[in-house]
C-alpha positions in Angstrom: 0.0 0.0 0.0 1.5 3.3 -1.0 1.9 6.5 1.1 -0.9 8.3 -0.7 -3.4 5.5 -0.1 -2.5 5.4 3.7 -2.9 9.2 4.0 -6.3 8.9 2.2 -7.4 6.2 4.7 -6.4 8.4 7.6 -8.5 11.3 6.3 -11.4 9.1 5.4 -11.6 7.5 8.9 -11.2 10.9 10.5 -14.1 12.3 8.4 -16.3 9.2 9.1 -15.6 8.6 12.8 -14.3 12.0 14.0 -11.2 10.2 15.3 -8.4 8.3 13.6 -7.9 5.0 15.5 -5.2 2.5 14.5 -7.6 -0.3 15.2 -10.1 1.1 12.7 -7.3 1.5 10.2 -6.3 -2.1 10.6 -9.9 -3.3 10.3 -10.3 -1.3 7.1 -7.1 -2.7 5.5 -7.9 -6.3 6.5 -4.9 -6.6 8.8 -7.2 -7.1 11.8 -10.0 -9.5 11.3 -13.2 -8.5 13.1 -13.2 -11.9 14.9 -9.7 -11.3 16.1 -10.6 -7.9 17.5 -13.6 -9.4 19.3 -11.5 -12.2 20.7 -8.9 -9.7 22.0 -11.5 -7.6 23.7 -12.5 -10.7 25.5 -8.9 -11.3 26.6 -7.8 -14.1 24.3 -5.3 -13.3 22.8 -4.0 -11.0 25.5 -2.2 -8.8 23.0 -3.8 -7.1 20.0 -0.8 -7.6 17.7 -1.2 -11.4 18.2 -4.6 -11.1 16.3 -3.1 -9.2 13.3 -2.8 -10.9 9.9 0.2 -10.3 7.7 3.7 -9.2 8.0 4.2 -7.3 11.3 7.0 -5.2 10.0 4.9 -4.0 7.1 2.0 -3.2 9.4 4.3 -1.1 11.6 5.5 0.8 8.5 1.9 1.6 7.5 1.0 2.7 11.0 4.1 4.9 11.2 3.2 6.6 7.9 -0.4 7.1 9.2 0.9 8.7 12.4 3.3 11.0 10.5 0.4 12.2 8.3 -1.8 12.8 11.4 1.0 15.0 12.8 1.4 16.8 9.5 -2.3 17.8 9.3 -2.1 19.0 12.9 -4.3 16.5 14.7 -4.2 16.1 18.4 -3.1 12.8 19.8 -4.7 10.9 22.7 -3.8 7.5 24.3 -6.3 4.7 24.1 -6.8 2.3 26.9 -7.0 -1.5 26.1 -10.0 -3.4 27.4 -9.7 -5.8 30.3 -6.9 -6.2 32.9 -4.4 -8.4 31.2 -2.3 -7.8 28.1 -2.8 -4.8 25.9 -1.8 -3.6 22.4 1.7 -5.1 22.1 4.6 -6.3 24.2 6.9 -4.3 21.9 7.1 -0.7 23.1 7.3 0.8 19.6 4.4 -1.2 18.2 2.4 -0.6 21.4 2.8 3.2 20.9 1.6 2.9 17.3 -1.4 0.9 18.2 -2.3 2.9 21.2 -2.2 6.4 19.9 -5.4 7.9 18.5 -5.8 11.3 16.8 -8.6 13.9 16.7 -9.0 17.4 15.3 -7.9 20.1 17.8 -10.6 21.7 19.9 -11.3 25.3 18.9 -13.4 27.9 20.6 -16.8 27.9 18.9 -17.8 31.6 19.6 -21.3 30.6 18.6 -23.2 33.8 19.2 -23.6 37.2 20.8 -25.7 35.8 23.6 -25.1 33.9 26.8 -27.2 30.9 26.0 -26.9 28.0 23.4 -29.6 29.0 21.0 -27.4 29.1 17.9 -26.0 25.7 18.8 -29.5 24.2 19.1 -30.6 25.8 15.8 -27.4 24.5 14.1 -28.2 21.0 15.3 -31.8 21.3 13.9 -30.4 22.7 10.6 -28.1 19.7 10.2 -30.9 17.3 10.8 -33.1 19.1 8.2 -30.4 18.9 5.6 -29.7 15.3 6.3 -33.4 14.5 5.9 -33.6 16.6 2.7 -36.2 18.9 4.2 -35.2 21.9 2.1 -37.9 24.4 3.3 -37.2 23.7 6.9 -33.5 24.1 6.3 -34.0 27.4 4.7 -35.9 28.7 7.7 -33.4 27.4 10.1 -30.5 28.9 8.2 -32.2 32.3 8.3 -32.8 31.9 12.0 -29.1 31.1 12.5 -28.2 34.3 10.6 -30.4 36.3 12.9 -29.1 34.7 16.1 -25.4 34.7 15.2 -24.5 36.7 12.0 -20.8 35.9 12.4 -21.2 32.2 13.1 -18.3 30.2 11.7 -20.6 27.6 10.1 -22.9 29.9 8.2 -21.0 29.8 4.9 -20.7 26.0 5.1 -24.4 25.6 5.8 -25.3 27.8 2.9 -23.2 25.8 0.5 -24.6 22.5 1.7 -28.2 23.9 1.5 -27.6 25.1 -2.1 -26.3 21.6 -3.1 -29.2 19.9 -1.4 -31.5 21.4 -4.1 -29.7 19.5 -6.9 -32.1 16.5 -6.8 -35.0 18.8 -7.6 -33.2 20.4 -10.6 -32.7 19.4 -14.2 -29.5 17.4 -14.7 -28.2 19.3 -17.7 -24.5 19.1 -16.8 -23.6 15.7 -15.1 -19.9 16.4 -15.3 -20.4 19.7 -13.5 -22.6 18.2 -10.9 -20.1 15.4 -10.3 -17.3 17.9 -9.7 -19.5 19.8 -7.4 -20.5 16.8 -5.3 -17.0 15.5 -5.1 -15.7 18.9 -4.0 -18.4 19.2 -1.4 -18.0 15.7 0.1 -15.1 16.5 2.5 -17.1 19.5 3.8 -20.2 17.4 4.3 -18.3 14.8 6.3 -16.8 17.5 8.5 -20.1 19.3 8.9 -22.4 16.3 9.5 -20.0 13.8 11.0 -21.8 10.4 11.3 -24.8 11.6 9.4 -22.9 12.8 6.3 -24.0 9.7 4.3 -27.6 10.5 4.8 -27.0 14.0 3.3 -24.9 12.7 0.4 -27.1 9.8 -0.5 -29.7 11.8 -2.6 -27.0 13.8 -4.3 -25.2 10.6 -5.6 -28.5 8.9 -6.3 -29.7 11.7 -8.6 -26.4 11.8 -10.4 -26.4 8.0 -10.9 -30.0 8.0 -12.3 -29.1 10.9 -14.6 -26.2 9.1 -16.2 -26.7 6.6 -19.1 -25.6 3.1 -18.0 -25.5 2.0 -21.6 -22.7 4.3 -22.5 -19.1 4.3 -21.2 -16.4 6.7 -22.3 -12.9 5.5 -21.3 -11.8 9.2 -21.3 -14.5 10.1 -18.8 -14.8 6.9 -16.6 -16.3 8.9 -13.8 -19.4 9.7 -15.9 -20.9 6.2 -15.5 -23.5 5.5 -12.9 -21.4 2.7 -11.4 -19.1 5.3 -9.8 -22.0 7.2 -8.2 -23.7 4.0 -6.9 -20.4 2.9 -5.4 -20.0 6.2 -3.5 -23.1 5.4 -1.4 -22.5 1.6 -1.2 -25.3 0.6 -3.6 -23.2 -2.4 -4.7 -26.3 -4.1 -6.3 -26.8 -1.1 -8.6 -23.1 -1.0 -9.4 -23.2 -4.6 -10.6 -26.4 -4.0 -12.6 -25.1 -0.9 -14.3 -21.9 -2.6 -15.4 -23.1 -6.1 -16.5 -25.8 -4.5 -18.7 -23.0 -2.8 -20.7 -22.1 -5.3 -23.4 -18.4 -4.5 -23.7 -17.7 -3.9 -20.0 -15.0 -6.6 -19.9 -12.8 -4.5 -22.2 -12.7 -1.6 -19.7 -10.4 -2.2 -16.8 -12.0 0.6 -14.7 -15.4 -1.1 -15.0 -13.9 -4.6 -14.3 -12.3 -3.3 -11.1 -15.6 -1.7 -10.0 -17.4 -5.0 -10.7 -14.9 -7.0 -8.6 -15.2 -4.5 -5.7 -19.0 -4.6 -5.9 -19.3 -8.4 -5.8 -16.8 -8.7 -3.0 -18.7 -6.1 -1.0 -21.9 -8.2 -1.7 -20.0 -11.3 -0.5 -20.5 -12.9 -3.9 -17.1 -14.6 -4.0 -18.0 -17.2 -6.7 -19.1 -14.4 -9.0 -16.1 -12.1 -8.2 -13.3 -14.5 -8.6 -13.7 -15.3 -12.4 -13.8 -11.6 -13.0 -10.7 -11.0 -10.9 -8.8 -13.8 -12.6 -9.7 -12.3 -16.0 -8.5 -8.9 -14.8 -5.1 -10.3 -13.7 -4.8 -12.0 -17.1 -6.0 -9.3 -19.4 -4.9 -6.1 -17.6 -1.8 -7.0 -15.6 -0.6 -3.5 -14.9 -4.0 -2.4 -13.6 -4.5 -5.6 -11.7 -1.1 -5.2 -10.0 -2.2 -1.8 -8.7 -5.6 -3.2 -7.7 -4.0 -6.0 -5.7 -1.7 -3.6 -3.9 -4.7 -1.4 -2.9 -7.2 -4.2 -2.2 -8.9 -3.7 1.2 -11.3 -6.7 1.4 -10.1 -8.7 4.4 -9.7 -12.1 2.8 -8.4 -10.7 -0.5 -6.0 -8.5 1.4 -4.4 -11.4 3.2 -4.0 -13.3 -0.1 -2.4 -10.2 -1.8 0.0 -9.7 1.1 1.1 -13.4 0.9 1.6 -13.0 -2.9 3.7 -9.9 -2.6 5.7 -11.4 0.3 6.5 -14.5 -1.8 7.8 -12.6 -4.9 9.6 -9.2 -4.9 8.6 -8.6 -8.5 5.2 -10.5 -8.9 3.5 -11.1 -12.1 -0.2 -10.6 -11.5 -1.1 -13.1 -14.1 0.0 -15.8 -11.5 -2.1 -14.4 -8.6 -5.2 -16.5 -9.4 -3.1 -19.7 -9.3 -1.3 -18.5 -6.2 -4.7 -17.8 -4.5 -6.1 -21.2 -5.5 -3.0 -23.0 -4.3 -3.6 -21.6 -0.8 -7.3 -22.3 -0.8 -8.1 -25.9 -1.8 -11.9 -25.4 -1.1 -12.0 -22.6 -3.7 -9.8 -24.5 -6.1 -12.2 -27.4 -6.0 -14.9 -25.3 -7.7 -15.6 -25.7 -11.4 -13.1 -23.6 -13.3 -13.7 -25.2 -16.7 -14.6 -21.8 -18.0 -10.9 -21.1 -18.1 -10.1 -24.1 -20.3 -10.1 -22.2 -23.5 -7.1 -20.2 -22.4 -3.8 -21.9 -23.1 -1.5 -19.6 -21.1 0.6 -21.3 -18.4 -0.9 -19.2 -15.5 -4.4 -20.3 -16.6 -3.3 -23.9 -17.0 -2.0 -23.8 -13.4 -5.5 -22.9 -12.2 -7.0 -25.9 -13.9 -4.2 -28.2 -12.6 -4.9 -26.9 -9.1 -8.6 -27.6 -9.5 -7.7 -31.2 -10.4 -5.3 -31.5 -7.4 -8.0 -30.1 -5.1 -10.1 -33.1 -6.0 -7.2 -35.6 -6.1 -4.2 -34.4 -4.1 -2.3 -37.7 -4.7 -2.1 -37.1 -8.5 1.7 -37.1 -9.0 1.4 -36.2 -12.7 -0.5 -33.0 -12.0 1.8 -32.1 -9.0 4.8 -32.4 -11.2 3.1 -30.3 -13.9 2.4 -27.6 -11.4 6.0 -27.6 -10.3 7.1 -27.1 -13.9 4.6 -24.4 -14.5 5.5 -22.3 -11.4 7.7 -23.4 -8.4 6.3 -20.7 -6.2 2.7 -21.7 -6.7 3.7 -25.4 -6.3 5.4 -24.6 -3.0 2.3 -22.9 -1.7 0.0 -25.8 -2.8 2.4 -28.3 -1.2 2.4 -26.3 2.1 -1.5 -26.3 2.2 -2.1 -29.7 0.7 
């Protein structure tokens, strides 16, 4: 995972949760399984780092980059307390510091109004709720009231911009590109303004954009102007899949292929996601290598880490075979759809499928060793 991706995750978690917690970061990247976190909270294992998945040194590097970015954007650090009475985050002091330290935005004086009561604060809370519920007329009245109570309130300009954008679903969508740029520029402000309720505010904006775009057209020069992007921004993974598979040539566009993989993974449709992923690795190796490096689905993340750890200069075409070699239950599925492809990496998948059903087949084991010793070694370790 590159530095830019780590920094983006820090900011995303800060916007969503109001706090950057290393535990949330590790959950998001798949380094900490939810089951492992739950077990640690119950005291077994005693140390959080014993529940982590992947290379510990790499995890420390990622956390160090995350903390450096938190300092650079002037966040305020706070120590977190581990649950229970035994153990903690890590026996190693350096790793314990990285896992224990949380970050928040610095507290500022609100200077809400010219009065001695909390009227403006109450009105602002009501205004936020009206905007999140898309009650435009109520929001207009509340914004005017806030102007009267506190004409120099620090949130007035933000509220006005958010109210103006909230009217988009009621307007003609004559310029989708302009609306997209506006919503994307507004999203960080919305997450800062609303906190946990930001998604409720953003949902109708992304929905109106998605419904205005033509799912039957895709311009590789303007990949953002396809409804699959807008649906993905609000987690409507079913609509992402629908908008992509109905496009006859979607398999020839790596951007759409990646969106389709992500959507099916988020829907827990592994059997539908894997053939698409395998084709992606085979047909678009450069794009696939970048995708594998950024993958944040927990199971896939662990497989990607093992793949990168096994080869310093990995060829993504071999990732499907590498994954099947470590997962006999998956390899046992029917992969006959790959039989028309004569490339060695694809042949290895078919060989692994046979070996999953008959591990004692010496002929296929020798063939796998000839095709790729690294894949063979992983199969042998798991067989």
